[in-house]
C-alpha positions as CSV (number, residue, x, y, z in Angstrom):
1,M,0.0,0.0,0.0
2,K,0.9,3.7,-0.3
3,A,1.7,5.7,2.9
4,V,3.2,9.0,4.0
5,V,6.4,8.3,6.0
6,W,8.9,10.2,8.1
7,Q,12.2,10.2,6.4
8,G,14.1,12.5,8.7
9,V,13.9,16.0,10.0
10,N,12.2,18.3,7.5
11,K,11.5,15.4,5.2
12,M,8.3,13.5,4.6
13,G,8.0,11.1,1.7
14,V,5.5,8.7,0.1
15,E,6.5,5.1,-0.1
16,N,5.0,1.7,-0.9
17,V,5.0,-0.3,2.3
18,P,3.5,-3.7,3.3
19,D,-0.2,-3.8,4.0
20,P,-1.0,-4.0,7.7
21,E,-2.1,-7.4,9.2
22,I,-4.1,-8.6,12.2
23,L,-1.6,-9.1,14.9
24,L,-3.9,-9.6,17.9
25,P,-7.4,-11.1,18.0
26,T,-8.7,-7.6,19.2
27,D,-7.4,-5.9,16.0
28,A,-9.3,-4.6,13.0
29,I,-8.0,-3.5,9.6
30,V,-9.5,-0.3,8.2
31,R,-9.4,0.8,4.6
32,I,-8.8,4.5,4.9
33,T,-11.2,6.8,2.9
34,S,-10.1,10.1,4.4
35,T,-7.1,11.3,6.5
36,A,-5.7,14.7,7.4
37,I,-2.5,16.5,8.3
38,C,-2.7,17.8,11.9
39,G,-0.7,20.6,13.4
40,S,0.8,18.1,15.8
41,D,2.3,16.3,12.8
42,L,4.4,19.4,12.1
43,H,6.3,18.7,15.3
44,L,7.4,15.4,13.7
45,L,8.4,17.2,10.5
46,D,10.5,19.7,12.5
47,G,12.1,17.0,14.6
48,F,10.8,18.0,18.0
49,I,9.2,14.7,19.0
50,P,11.9,12.2,19.9
51,S,12.2,8.5,18.9
52,M,11.0,8.8,15.3
53,T,12.6,6.3,12.9
54,P,12.9,6.8,9.1
55,G,10.1,4.8,7.5
56,D,7.6,5.4,10.3
57,I,4.1,5.9,8.9
58,V,2.6,9.1,10.2
59,G,-0.8,10.6,10.7
60,H,-3.5,10.2,13.4
61,E,-6.6,11.7,11.9
62,F,-8.3,9.1,9.8
63,M,-11.5,7.2,9.1
64,G,-12.7,4.5,6.7
65,E,-14.3,1.1,6.2
66,V,-13.6,-2.0,8.3
67,V,-12.3,-4.7,6.0
68,E,-11.1,-7.3,8.5
69,V,-11.6,-8.1,12.2
70,G,-9.8,-10.3,14.7
71,R,-11.6,-13.2,16.1
72,D,-12.3,-11.5,19.5
73,V,-13.8,-8.3,18.0
74,K,-17.5,-8.3,18.8
75,K,-18.8,-4.8,18.1
76,L,-17.5,-4.2,14.6
77,R,-18.2,-6.0,11.3
78,V,-16.7,-5.9,7.9
79,G,-18.2,-3.0,6.0
80,D,-18.8,-0.7,9.1
81,R,-17.8,2.9,8.5
82,V,-15.8,4.3,11.4
83,V,-13.8,7.2,12.7
84,V,-10.8,6.3,14.7
85,P,-9.7,8.3,17.7
86,F,-6.0,9.3,17.6
87,T,-5.5,7.9,21.1
88,I,-5.4,4.1,21.6
89,S,-7.3,2.9,24.6
90,C,-7.8,-0.6,26.0
91,G,-11.2,0.1,27.7
92,V,-10.6,-2.0,30.8
93,C,-7.8,-0.3,32.8
94,D,-8.7,2.0,35.7
95,Y,-8.0,5.1,33.6
96,C,-10.2,4.0,30.7
97,K,-13.0,3.1,33.2
98,R,-12.7,6.6,34.6
99,G,-13.0,8.2,31.2
100,L,-9.4,9.2,31.1
101,W,-8.9,7.5,27.7
102,S,-5.6,9.2,26.7
103,L,-4.0,7.9,29.9
104,C,-4.7,4.2,29.2
105,D,-2.3,1.9,31.1
106,N,-2.2,-0.9,28.5
107,S,-1.9,0.6,25.0
108,N,1.7,1.8,24.9
109,P,4.1,-1.1,24.5
110,N,7.0,1.3,24.9
111,A,5.7,2.6,28.3
112,R,9.1,2.4,29.9
113,A,10.6,4.9,27.4
114,A,7.8,7.3,28.1
115,E,8.2,6.9,31.8
116,A,11.9,7.6,31.6
117,L,11.0,11.0,30.0
118,Y,7.8,11.9,31.8
119,G,8.1,10.0,35.1
120,A,5.7,7.8,37.1
121,A,3.5,6.3,34.3
122,S,3.1,6.4,30.6
123,P,0.3,8.0,28.6
124,A,-1.6,6.0,26.0
125,G,-0.3,4.9,22.7
126,L,-1.0,7.2,19.8
127,F,-1.2,6.5,16.1
128,G,1.7,7.6,14.0
129,Y,3.4,9.7,16.7
130,S,6.8,8.2,17.5
131,H,8.0,5.1,19.3
132,L,7.7,7.0,22.6
133,F,4.0,6.6,22.2
134,G,4.0,3.0,21.0
135,G,5.5,3.0,17.5
136,Y,2.1,2.5,15.9
137,A,1.8,2.9,12.2
138,G,-0.3,6.0,11.4
139,G,-3.2,6.8,9.2
140,Q,-1.8,8.8,6.3
141,A,-2.0,5.6,4.3
142,Q,-4.4,3.4,2.4
143,Y,-4.9,0.9,5.3
144,A,-4.3,0.9,9.0
145,R,-4.3,-1.7,11.8
146,V,-6.5,-0.6,14.7
147,P,-5.8,-2.2,18.1
148,F,-8.6,-2.6,20.7
149,A,-11.1,-2.4,17.9
150,D,-14.1,-2.8,20.1
151,V,-13.1,0.3,22.1
152,G,-11.9,3.2,20.0
153,P,-13.6,3.2,16.5
154,F,-16.9,5.0,16.4
155,K,-19.4,3.8,13.9
156,I,-20.9,6.4,11.5
157,E,-24.3,5.1,10.6
158,S,-25.8,8.2,9.0
159,G,-25.2,9.6,5.5
160,L,-22.9,12.4,6.6
161,R,-19.9,13.0,4.4
162,D,-16.4,12.0,5.5
163,E,-15.4,15.7,5.8
164,Q,-18.3,16.3,8.2
165,V,-17.1,13.6,10.7
166,L,-13.4,13.1,10.0
167,F,-12.3,15.7,12.6
168,L,-14.1,13.7,15.3
169,T,-10.8,11.7,15.4
170,D,-8.9,14.6,17.0
171,I,-9.2,18.4,16.4
172,F,-12.9,18.8,17.1
173,P,-12.8,16.9,20.4
174,T,-9.5,18.5,21.2
175,G,-10.9,22.0,20.7
176,Y,-14.0,21.1,22.7
177,Q,-12.0,19.6,25.6
178,G,-9.9,22.7,25.6
179,A,-13.0,24.8,26.1
180,E,-14.7,22.4,28.5
181,Q,-11.7,22.3,30.7
182,C,-12.3,26.1,31.3
183,D,-15.6,25.5,33.2
184,I,-17.1,28.3,31.2
185,E,-19.8,30.4,32.8
186,P,-22.2,32.7,30.9
187,R,-20.5,36.0,31.7
188,D,-17.0,34.7,30.8
189,V,-14.5,36.3,28.4
190,V,-12.4,33.6,26.9
191,V,-9.2,34.3,25.1
192,V,-7.9,31.7,22.6
193,F,-4.2,31.9,21.6
194,G,-3.8,30.3,18.2
195,A,-6.5,30.3,15.5
196,G,-5.3,27.2,13.7
197,P,-7.6,24.2,13.4
198,V,-7.8,23.4,17.1
199,G,-8.2,27.0,18.0
200,Q,-11.1,27.3,15.5
201,F,-12.9,24.5,17.2
202,A,-12.0,25.9,20.6
203,I,-13.6,29.2,19.7
204,R,-16.8,27.6,18.5
205,S,-16.9,25.2,21.4
206,A,-16.5,28.1,23.9
207,F,-19.5,29.8,22.4
208,M,-21.5,26.5,22.5
209,L,-20.6,26.2,26.2
210,G,-21.9,29.6,26.9
211,A,-19.1,32.1,26.7
212,A,-20.1,35.8,26.6
213,R,-17.1,36.8,24.5
214,V,-14.3,35.0,22.7
215,I,-11.1,36.8,21.6
216,A,-8.8,35.0,19.2
217,V,-5.1,35.9,19.0
218,D,-3.0,35.0,16.0
219,R,-1.0,36.7,13.2
220,V,-2.2,34.9,10.1
221,P,-4.9,37.0,8.3
222,E,-6.9,34.0,6.9
223,R,-7.0,32.3,10.4
224,L,-8.2,35.6,12.0
225,R,-10.9,36.0,9.3
226,M,-12.1,32.4,10.0
227,A,-12.1,33.1,13.7
228,E,-14.1,36.3,13.2
229,A,-16.6,34.3,11.0
230,G,-17.0,32.1,14.1
231,G,-18.0,35.0,16.2
232,A,-14.7,35.9,17.8
233,E,-13.1,39.3,18.3
234,I,-9.6,39.2,16.9
235,V,-6.2,40.4,17.8
236,N,-3.2,40.3,15.5
237,Y,-0.2,40.1,17.8
238,E,2.1,41.5,15.0
239,E,0.2,44.7,14.9
240,V,-0.4,45.5,18.6
241,D,1.0,44.8,22.1
242,V,-1.0,41.7,23.1
243,I,-0.8,42.2,26.9
244,E,-1.9,45.9,26.7
245,T,-4.6,45.2,24.1
246,L,-6.2,42.3,26.0
247,A,-6.0,44.4,29.2
248,E,-8.0,47.1,27.4
249,M,-10.5,44.7,25.9
250,T,-11.2,43.1,29.3
251,G,-11.4,46.4,31.3
252,G,-8.2,45.7,33.1
253,R,-9.5,42.4,34.7
254,G,-7.8,40.0,32.3
255,A,-9.6,37.1,30.7
256,D,-11.7,34.8,32.8
257,K,-10.5,31.8,30.9
258,V,-7.6,31.3,28.5
259,I,-7.0,28.5,26.0
260,D,-3.5,27.9,24.6
261,A,-4.2,26.2,21.3
262,V,-0.6,26.7,20.0
263,G,1.8,24.6,22.0
264,M,5.4,23.9,21.5
265,E,6.2,25.8,18.3
266,A,4.7,29.2,19.2
267,H,5.8,32.2,17.3
268,G,6.1,35.6,18.9
269,H,8.5,38.5,19.5
270,G,10.6,39.8,22.3
271,P,13.6,38.4,24.2
272,G,11.8,35.4,25.5
273,S,10.7,34.3,22.0
274,T,14.2,34.8,20.6
275,L,15.7,32.8,23.4
276,D,13.2,30.0,22.9
277,R,13.9,29.7,19.2
278,A,17.6,29.6,19.8
279,K,17.4,26.9,22.4
280,Q,14.9,24.9,20.4
281,K,17.1,25.1,17.3
282,A,20.1,23.9,19.4
283,R,17.9,21.1,20.7
284,L,18.3,22.4,24.3
285,T,14.5,22.4,24.7
286,F,11.5,21.0,22.8
287,D,9.2,23.9,23.4
288,R,8.7,27.6,22.6
289,L,6.6,29.2,25.3
290,T,5.4,32.5,23.9
291,A,1.7,31.6,23.8
292,L,1.8,30.0,27.3
293,R,3.6,33.1,28.8
294,W,1.0,35.3,27.2
295,A,-1.8,33.0,28.4
296,I,-0.6,33.2,32.0
297,T,0.0,36.9,31.9
298,T,-3.3,37.9,30.4
299,C,-5.5,35.5,32.5
300,G,-7.3,37.2,35.3
301,K,-7.3,36.3,39.0
302,G,-8.9,33.0,39.8
303,G,-8.9,32.1,36.1
304,V,-8.2,28.9,34.2
305,V,-5.5,28.2,31.6
306,S,-6.5,25.3,29.4
307,M,-3.7,23.8,27.3
308,P,-4.8,21.6,24.3
309,G,-1.7,22.7,22.5
310,V,1.0,20.0,22.6
311,Y,4.2,20.4,24.7
312,G,7.0,18.0,24.7
313,G,9.6,18.5,27.4
314,I,11.2,20.5,30.2
315,V,10.8,24.2,30.1
316,D,12.0,27.4,31.9
317,K,11.4,31.1,31.8
318,L,7.8,30.5,32.8
319,P,6.0,33.2,34.8
320,L,5.1,30.8,37.6
321,G,4.9,33.6,40.1
322,A,2.2,35.3,38.2
323,A,0.2,32.1,38.0
324,F,0.7,31.4,41.7
325,N,-0.3,34.9,42.9
326,K,-3.3,35.1,40.6
327,G,-4.5,31.7,41.8
328,L,-4.7,30.2,38.3
329,T,-5.8,26.7,37.5
330,F,-4.1,24.7,34.8
331,R,-5.7,21.9,32.8
332,M,-4.0,20.1,30.0
333,G,-3.3,16.8,28.3
334,Q,-4.0,14.6,25.3
335,T,-7.7,14.5,24.4
336,H,-10.0,11.8,25.9
337,V,-11.7,11.4,22.4
338,P,-14.2,8.7,23.2
339,R,-15.7,10.8,26.0
340,Y,-16.8,13.4,23.5
341,L,-17.7,11.4,20.4
342,P,-21.4,10.9,21.1
343,R,-22.2,14.5,22.0
344,L,-20.2,16.0,19.2
345,M,-21.7,13.6,16.7
346,E,-25.2,14.7,17.9
347,M,-24.2,18.3,17.3
348,I,-23.1,17.6,13.8
349,E,-26.3,15.5,13.0
350,R,-28.6,18.3,14.2
351,G,-26.7,20.9,12.2
352,A,-25.2,22.9,15.1
353,I,-21.8,22.7,13.5
354,D,-20.4,21.4,10.2
355,P,-16.7,20.7,11.0
356,S,-15.7,20.8,7.3
357,F,-15.6,24.7,7.5
358,V,-12.0,24.4,8.5
359,I,-10.8,22.7,5.3
360,T,-8.8,24.8,2.9
361,H,-6.9,22.1,0.9
362,R,-7.7,18.7,-0.5
363,A,-5.1,16.5,-2.0
364,T,-3.7,13.0,-2.6
365,L,-1.1,11.2,-0.5
366,D,1.5,11.9,-3.2
367,E,1.0,15.6,-2.6
368,A,1.2,15.3,1.2
369,P,5.0,16.0,1.6
370,E,4.8,19.3,-0.1
371,L,1.6,20.2,1.7
372,Y,3.3,19.5,5.1
373,K,5.6,22.5,4.3
374,T,2.8,24.6,2.9
375,F,0.8,24.1,6.2
376,R,3.8,24.6,8.4
377,D,4.9,27.8,6.6
378,K,1.3,29.1,6.5
379,K,1.4,29.6,2.7
380,D,-1.4,29.6,0.2
381,G,-4.0,30.3,2.9
382,C,-3.5,26.8,4.3
383,I,-5.4,26.0,7.5
384,K,-6.4,22.4,7.1
385,V,-5.4,19.7,4.7
386,V,-7.5,16.6,4.0
387,L,-6.0,13.7,2.0
388,D,-7.7,11.1,-0.2
389,P,-5.6,8.0,-0.1
390,W,-7.3,6.6,-3.2
391,G,-8.5,9.4,-5.4
392,N,-7.3,12.5,-7.3
393,A,-6.7,15.9,-5.8
394,Q,-9.6,18.3,-5.8
395,A,-9.6,22.1,-5.3
396,A,-10.9,23.3,-2.0
397,D,-14.5,24.8,-2.1
């Protein structure tokens, strides 16, 4: 089969690789009909997630049709149409039973490596996201092996198009969890740093959860326009002083809740941003912290900082004193996708949201390596790329 593979830092390629096979009786094989490039995949391209090996199949946002099931799979049948959460969960460990799906105790076969880096216990395995998270082949391919097939895959039994449900695999639940973690109240002013795909869903989710105002901070005009179309007030941090502007917009109180939808490769300006970039380039740190620093600084007293943006390692130059003295609460982590699938599916089915609004580019697997760079470099108005593993490229609507 054809698949997108990591070939080294700043190099993705398309190769013919062996078709996946059933390895355990709880596995299924899915013929992938739609897949996507996620902002988190760019961290792999740039080499900031350790333990990647040349030839690793990437991608963790995918859906398709079940074509084979292991003998112990009871809930899926050949022919079922499914979306596949990017986190892999066993369904029976204590964490899964508590709904903490991305903390599964049993799905990461390389748990000791993750524990060496993060301490105490390993998070769940992830599709296509390094050997630190299990070494699972990803979904930017024509087929994928799906472990614990009775737990993760969510059946699509309506006539909704792939593009309406594909993002249930990651970015829609991730944006929603980012907003839900804020415990939004009706009077709240919510600031979202980063108007990329996750930020766009966080904006809309914040409104669905009752926010009075949402302010989006970014620098890319097309992202800011999309955020504004979703009801957000917008701030271009290259045109104004972010801290002063948000103070003015919130009457000096600061935001009630703040969402960092950027993560480890934040852009920005000032000495802190310059130092972050130099240290990251020298591989002295995984993370650039501009968005998180702004989030802490602009959050009001007693507020919540929610962090759906991905971070990878040990950091410094964090305004912890500001967080402590303002009594801030931090919530973060990989998304517990199965927790949200039923409610988000219901929203799509009743027309409350059509997640396909975020798509700007449609392409084939062969075009993926170039589109990785287009997406990373924010060229050609690129906000979200959807790939068809089998068909021809189409122009975005």
